[in-house]
N, C-alpha and C positions, 0 to 999 in steps of 0.2 A: 142136222141140217147141214146141207152142203155150205162150201166156200161162198160161193155165189149168192146163195140165199143168204147167207149171213153178211156179205157185204151190203146186198141191198137192204136189208133190216137198219142195218148201222147208219145206211145214207138215210134213210127214213127218218128215222130218228134224230140225225142231225138237222134234217131239215125242217121236222116239226120244233126243235129246239129253238132255231134261228129266227124261225115264224114269231115263236113265242116273245124271244126276246125283241124284235122288232117292234110289237104291238105294245110296250109298255111305254108312256107317255112321261116324258119329264114333268116335273113339278111346275106349274105356272108362276112367271113373277107376278109380283104385287106391289102397286103404287100407292102411296099414302101422302096426304095434305096433313096440316096441322089445322086443329079445331081454332077456328077465331075468337077471340074476346068479345064477350057479350055487353049489346049496348048497354050504359048506365041507365037508371032509372030517374028522371026529373032533371030539371036545370041546375047545374052546379055555376059559380061563378067564374067568369071568363079569365085565362091567365094568359093573352095574348098568343101572338102567331109563334107556332113552332116549325122547323124545318128538321127532318128526320134524314139524314145522309144514308146512304146504302152501306150497310155492315159488313165489315170483311171476316172471314173466316179465318180460323186458326189453322194450320198446316194439317194438324191431324185429322180435321174435319173436312179435307176435300175430297171430293167424290158424291156421289149422290144414294149409296146405300145406307141404310140404317145402321147404327155402331154398337157393338157389346164391349164393354169395358171389363175384363175379367183380372180385379189385383189392381195395381197401382199403375202398370206398366203395359200391360198387354191391352190392345185394342185391335177388334175384329169385326169385319162387317156381314153382316145379314145377307147372304149371296143372292136370294130370290127378293127381298124388300127393298125396296128402292122411294125416294122421294120424287113427288110427281116434276118437281121443277129446283133448280139449285137451291140449296138448304139457306145461303146467305140471301135469296130475294125472298124464301117464304118466311124467315124470320123479319126481316126489313119489313114486308107488308103486314106482318100480324101486328107489330110495332106501331106502326102508322095508323093502321085502323084502329088498333087499341085506345091509341092515345085520341083520338078523334072520335072515339066512342064513348069515352068519360064525360063528352062535354064540358070538360073544364079548360078547354082554350078556344080562343075565337076561331082559329083556321090551324091544322094540321097539314102542313105540304110535305110531299115527297123530295127527291132530291133533285129532279126534271121541273118541279114547278117553278113557275116565275111568281116574283112580288117579295116584298119585303118579309123580313121575319125577326122576331126578337131573339130568338134564341135557335143553334143549331145543334143538333144532337149527331155524334158519331161515334164509332166503336168497332169492337170484334167481339166475334162469338168464340170464348174461350172453351166450353164443353157443351156438348150437346147430345148425350148417349144413354143407353141403360149400362148401370151398374151394378155388378152382381158378385156376391160375396156370400160368406156362410152365414149372415145372417137374413139374407133374402137379395132381393133387386130393388133398385129405386132408379127413377127418371131423375138425371142430373141436367140442368141448365146455368150457365154460369155467361154473362155478358161483362166486357169493359167497355162502359159508355163515358162518353166526355161532353159537358154542355158546355157552349161558348156564346156569351153575351155580344153585343156591339164592340165592346173594347177589352174584353176580359174573359180568360178562362173562369167558369162559375164551379165546376167541379170536375174530376176524372176517378171514378171508382167500379169496384166490380160489384155486380148484384148476382147473388145465387141462389139456389132454391132446389131442393130434391124432395122428389114425390116417392112414397113407396108403391111399388107395385106389386099385385096379387094375379099373378099367371107370367108365362113367358111367350104369350103371342106378340105377333108385331103389332095387333090392335092395341091392346095391355101398354106396350111401350109408347104407342103414338099419342094416348090417352093420355099417359103421365107427364109426357115431355110437353104437350098443350097446354096441361095444370101449371108444371113447374114455369112455364114461359110467362102463364098469366101472370103466377106470384112475383116473379122478376119485374113485371111491368107495374105492378102495384107498388115494388119498392121503389121504382124509378120515378114513378108519379108524385110519391111522398118527395123525394129529394127535390125534384122541381117545385113542388110548393114550400119546401125550405127554404129554398133559393131565393124563392118571389118571382120566379119567371112572369113576364108580361106585368111587370109593375109600370111601364109607361105603355100608353095605347098608341096603337096604330091603326092605319085607313086598313082592314083587311078584308076588303071588296075584292073577291078574286077578278084577275084581269081578264077582258073580254076577248 
């Protein structure tokens, strides 16, 4: 083969290689939401009017990527897997809807809703990630929540839940985090009942 033919063959091979590289598509990004708490069955005793303020995120949870903790200190994002909305909004909305669906309260308000409330809830999201270790993976959720009545602080506690995960797909992690948040919600409802929230009645008719 002459030098000219060799150069032509090499050039053709390079063009084919570049064309093949250009045809490779990057993996698509994926977006997730939390599973919302299911409605409770039947009517439960009304516990007054509750307002849920917007929760804050711990600094390590900022950003919209799903997070994986590898050990006690290492926290890394899943680069292609994101929450569909800011995580603090997703968790706050899940709490508002979950508390309302218990039917244990006369009314559950968000931070922007008008009208009186017996108790206000506020707090921070401390943990909300998949945790991996030698024994397997778990979905870990922790909220610091405080409840304030008309004239006093009723409680300020941390509520935690961990759900074992069977698999490493992001869908598995999101399902586990949703279940862990539901368990935290159950703990919070129990604490509200123990504090006797809504012992005094108010007019809970939504403003027109």
